[in-house]
C-alpha positions in Angstrom: 9.1 69.5 156.4 11.1 70.9 153.5 14.5 72.5 153.9 13.2 75.7 152.5 10.4 75.9 155.1 12.8 75.0 157.9 15.1 77.9 156.7 12.1 80.2 156.7 11.1 79.3 160.1 14.7 79.6 161.4 14.8 83.1 159.9 11.6 84.1 161.6 11.8 82.4 164.9 13.3 85.4 166.6 10.9 87.9 165.1 9.3 89.8 167.9 11.9 88.8 170.5 12.3 92.3 171.7 11.7 93.8 168.3 8.4 95.4 169.3 9.9 97.0 172.4 12.8 98.3 170.4 10.4 99.8 167.8 8.4 101.5 170.5 11.5 102.9 172.1 12.7 104.3 168.8 9.3 105.7 168.0 9.0 107.5 171.4 12.5 108.9 171.0 11.7 110.3 167.7 8.4 111.8 168.8 9.8 113.3 172.0 12.5 114.9 169.9 10.0 116.5 167.6 8.0 117.8 170.5 11.1 119.1 172.4 12.2 121.5 169.8 15.7 121.8 168.1 18.8 123.9 168.6 20.6 122.4 165.6 18.3 123.0 162.6 17.4 119.3 162.4 14.1 117.7 163.2 13.4 117.7 166.9 16.7 117.2 168.8 18.4 115.5 165.8 21.2 117.2 163.9 20.4 118.8 160.5 20.1 116.1 157.8 19.6 116.1 154.0 16.2 115.3 152.6 16.9 111.6 152.4 15.0 109.9 149.6 13.5 106.5 150.5 11.8 104.1 148.1 9.3 101.3 148.8 9.1 98.5 146.3 5.9 96.6 146.4 4.4 93.6 144.6 0.8 94.8 144.3 1.1 98.6 144.4 -2.6 99.3 144.0 -3.9 96.7 146.4 -6.3 98.0 149.1 -4.4 96.3 151.9 -1.4 98.7 151.5 -3.5 101.9 151.9 -2.6 102.1 155.6 1.0 101.1 154.7 1.3 104.1 152.4 -0.3 106.3 155.1 2.3 105.1 157.6 5.3 105.8 155.4 4.0 109.2 154.6 3.3 110.0 158.3 6.8 108.9 159.3 8.4 111.0 156.6 6.5 114.1 157.6 7.4 113.5 161.2 11.0 113.3 160.3 11.1 116.2 157.9 11.7 114.0 154.8 10.2 114.0 151.4 7.4 111.4 150.9 9.0 108.1 150.0 8.4 106.8 146.5 6.0 103.9 146.1 6.8 101.7 143.1 7.1 98.0 142.0 4.4 95.9 140.3 0.6 95.9 140.2 0.3 92.2 139.6 3.1 90.5 141.6 5.5 90.6 138.6 9.0 89.9 140.1 10.8 91.2 137.0 9.1 94.6 137.4 10.0 94.7 141.0 13.6 93.8 140.3 13.7 96.6 137.7 12.3 99.1 140.2 15.0 97.9 142.6 17.8 98.5 140.1 16.3 101.9 139.2 16.4 102.9 142.8 20.0 101.8 143.2 21.2 103.5 140.0 19.4 106.7 141.2 21.5 106.6 144.4 18.5 106.8 146.7 19.1 106.8 150.5 17.2 103.7 151.5 15.1 101.0 150.1 12.3 99.0 151.7 11.2 96.0 149.7 8.7 93.1 150.0 10.9 90.1 149.4 8.2 88.0 147.7 10.8 85.9 145.8 13.7 83.9 147.1 16.2 84.6 144.3 15.4 87.7 142.3 16.4 90.3 144.9 19.6 88.8 146.3 22.0 90.5 143.9 20.2 93.8 144.0 20.3 93.8 147.8 24.1 93.1 147.7 24.6 95.9 145.2 22.6 98.4 147.3 24.4 97.6 150.5 27.8 97.8 148.7 26.8 101.4 147.6 25.9 102.3 151.2 22.1 102.1 150.6 20.3 100.4 153.5 17.8 97.8 152.5 14.9 96.7 154.8 12.4 93.9 154.1 8.8 94.6 154.9 5.6 92.6 154.6 7.6 89.6 153.3 11.1 88.3 153.8 13.1 85.5 152.2 15.7 83.0 153.3 19.1 83.5 151.8 18.8 87.3 151.3 20.6 90.1 153.1 18.2 92.8 154.3 19.2 94.7 157.4 16.0 93.6 159.1 12.4 92.5 158.5 9.3 94.5 159.5 6.2 92.4 159.2 4.2 89.5 160.5 5.7 86.1 161.3 3.8 84.6 158.4 4.3 80.9 159.0 3.4 81.3 162.7 0.3 83.3 161.9 -0.8 80.5 159.5 -0.2 77.9 162.0 -2.3 79.7 164.7 -5.0 80.2 162.1 -4.9 76.4 161.3 -5.3 75.7 165.0 -8.3 78.0 165.2 -9.9 76.4 162.1 -9.5 73.0 163.8 -11.8 74.2 166.6 -14.7 74.6 164.0 -13.9 72.0 161.3 -12.7 68.5 162.2 -13.2 66.7 159.0 -14.0 67.2 155.3 -12.9 69.7 152.7 -11.9 73.4 153.2 -11.0 75.8 150.5 -8.2 78.3 151.1 -7.7 81.2 148.7 -4.2 82.4 148.0 -3.4 85.4 145.8 0.1 84.4 144.8 0.9 80.7 145.3 4.6 80.3 146.2 5.0 84.0 147.1 6.8 84.7 150.4 4.1 87.1 151.4 1.4 84.4 151.5 2.7 80.9 151.0 4.1 80.6 154.5 0.6 81.2 155.9 -0.8 78.4 153.8 2.0 76.1 154.9 1.3 76.9 158.5 -2.4 76.2 158.1 -1.7 72.9 156.5 0.8 71.8 159.1 -1.4 72.8 162.0 -4.4 70.9 160.6 -2.2 67.8 160.1 -1.6 67.9 163.8 -5.0 69.1 165.2 -7.5 67.9 162.6 -5.9 65.3 160.3 -9.3 64.4 158.7 -9.5 67.9 157.2 -8.5 68.2 153.5 -7.0 71.5 152.4 -7.5 72.6 148.8 -5.8 75.8 147.8 -7.5 78.2 145.3 -5.3 80.5 143.2 -7.2 83.7 143.3 -4.5 85.8 141.5 -2.8 89.0 142.3 -5.5 91.3 140.8 -7.9 92.2 143.6 -10.8 92.7 141.2 -10.6 89.1 140.0 -10.5 87.4 143.4 -14.2 87.2 143.9 -14.7 85.4 140.7 -12.0 82.9 141.6 -13.4 82.2 145.0 -17.0 81.9 143.7 -15.9 79.5 141.0 -14.1 77.4 143.5 -17.0 77.2 145.9 -19.4 76.4 143.0 -17.2 73.4 142.2 -17.2 72.3 145.9 -20.4 73.2 147.5 -19.8 70.4 150.0 -16.9 72.4 151.5 -17.1 72.7 155.3 -15.1 76.0 155.3 -13.8 78.8 153.0 -10.7 80.6 154.2 -8.0 82.8 152.7 -4.4 83.9 153.4 -4.6 87.4 151.8 -6.7 90.5 152.1 -8.5 90.5 148.8 -9.4 86.8 148.9 -10.8 87.3 152.4 -12.9 90.2 151.5 -14.2 88.1 148.5 -15.2 85.3 150.8 -17.3 87.8 152.9 -18.9 89.0 149.7 -19.6 85.4 148.5 -21.2 84.4 151.8 -23.4 87.5 151.7 -24.4 87.1 148.1 -25.3 83.4 148.5 -26.9 83.6 151.9 -24.4 81.2 153.3 -24.0 82.8 156.7 -24.2 80.1 159.4 -24.0 77.4 156.8 -20.2 77.4 156.3 -17.2 78.4 158.4 -15.0 81.2 157.1 -12.1 83.4 158.0 -8.9 85.0 156.7 -6.6 88.1 156.9 -6.6 91.8 157.2 -9.1 94.6 157.7 -10.6 95.6 154.4 -14.1 97.1 154.7 -16.0 94.1 153.4 -14.0 91.9 155.7 -14.8 93.8 158.8 -18.5 94.0 157.8 -18.3 90.2 157.3 -16.9 89.7 160.8 -19.5 92.0 162.3 -22.4 90.2 160.5 -21.1 86.8 161.4 -20.4 85.8 157.8 -16.7 85.5 158.8 -15.7 83.8 162.1 -12.5 85.9 162.2 -9.9 87.9 160.4 -6.3 88.5 161.4 -4.9 92.0 161.7 -1.2 92.3 161.0 -0.8 96.2 161.4 -0.3 97.3 157.8 0.3 100.8 159.0 3.4 99.9 161.0 4.8 98.1 157.9 5.1 101.6 156.3 5.9 103.7 159.3 8.7 101.7 160.9 10.9 101.1 157.8 11.1 104.8 157.3 11.9 105.4 161.0 14.5 102.6 160.9 16.2 103.8 157.7 16.3 107.3 159.1 17.9 106.3 162.4 20.3 104.0 160.6 21.6 106.8 158.4 21.5 109.4 161.2 23.7 107.2 163.4 26.1 106.1 160.7 24.8 102.5 161.2 25.1 102.5 165.0 21.4 102.2 165.5 20.8 98.9 163.8 17.1 98.3 162.9 15.5 95.5 165.0 13.6 92.6 163.5 10.0 93.6 164.2 6.9 91.4 164.2 4.0 93.7 163.5 1.6 91.4 165.2 -1.2 89.0 165.0 -4.6 90.0 166.3 -7.6 87.8 165.8 -10.5 90.1 165.1 -13.9 88.5 165.9 -17.4 89.6 166.4 -16.5 90.3 170.0 -13.8 92.9 169.2 -14.6 94.2 165.7 -16.7 97.1 167.0 -13.8 99.6 167.4 -12.4 98.8 164.0 -15.7 99.7 162.4 -16.6 102.7 164.5 -13.1 104.3 164.3 -12.9 103.7 160.5 -9.4 105.0 161.0 -6.4 105.6 158.7 -4.5 103.1 160.8 -6.6 100.4 159.3 -7.2 101.9 155.8 -10.2 104.0 156.6 -10.7 107.7 155.8 -10.7 109.2 159.3 -7.6 110.9 160.7 -9.1 111.8 164.0 -7.7 110.8 167.4 -9.1 107.4 168.2 -10.4 107.4 171.7 -8.9 104.9 174.2 -11.3 102.4 175.7 -12.1 102.6 179.4 -9.9 99.5 180.1 -7.4 97.5 178.1 -8.0 93.8 177.7 -5.4 91.6 179.5 -2.9 90.3 176.9 -1.4 86.8 177.0 1.2 86.4 179.7 4.8 86.7 178.6 6.6 83.4 178.2 
């Protein structure tokens, strides 16, 4: 295993170790404050604060995956009486454009920056400059070894890939599988591919993994996946480590009538992906709670500023839920803003809650 991967795993190994509980506590405190009324002119029971300006820097600003992320950051800002955070960066994963957006935010003396650290080097100096000016920086969706964000809010990417690889090994024990990846080498997706590869080396060493560069433009991913499959129609499975590629696989299988003839799965909860899981075209998809990746950074930056750094933001794993035909129903019927759908209604609780895995 490479030193870089070891560093990444070391950085992430404590993600979720209490982070989720801390996030829930902070969220409940904020909401209870709002409901309880205020004597000080601030939001809820908080003191009066300026209209702090937060900025989110993203690598694919128009990608459908981040629709619930943008909803989450807007909801948090409204809850806390803040202006809606700015959403900026690059549409095609261009690191230079992201770095420029980072510098613009720093030079504009914003009050907090959330950034997807998709590159190991480009954002180190800007992070240092921001912190030196008293601007908190939080990583969301992707983090990087050797950088200095106050915390990371997002999925443990390598672990999710490893668990996905173990699941693939239940269905495919030998032969070729194709794995779509939108940005090879990017910290938002490469750790997942690394995890899949490592898991299969252990659980199904006769499986050959061939990655497919689908590109950062969502509209082109179907063409890339289709071309890769046409060149390897003997593939035993087609998988992906990003939202657009996964939705493209569902479309490919539907278009070619491949359901039941090839194994498939991937990430996130785009509409085509959920339909693919429901129809059986996809064996599974993995939900990483994109909404929380927008909501929690706003909440954390607010509390960090409000407390003068005393409320340090916790590292927060936003989760890993395997969505299968057995549990996809509520995702489809709710069609909720929490997963990128148009409905803002209260989502009704089920009659009972499935028993989660026992704590270790």
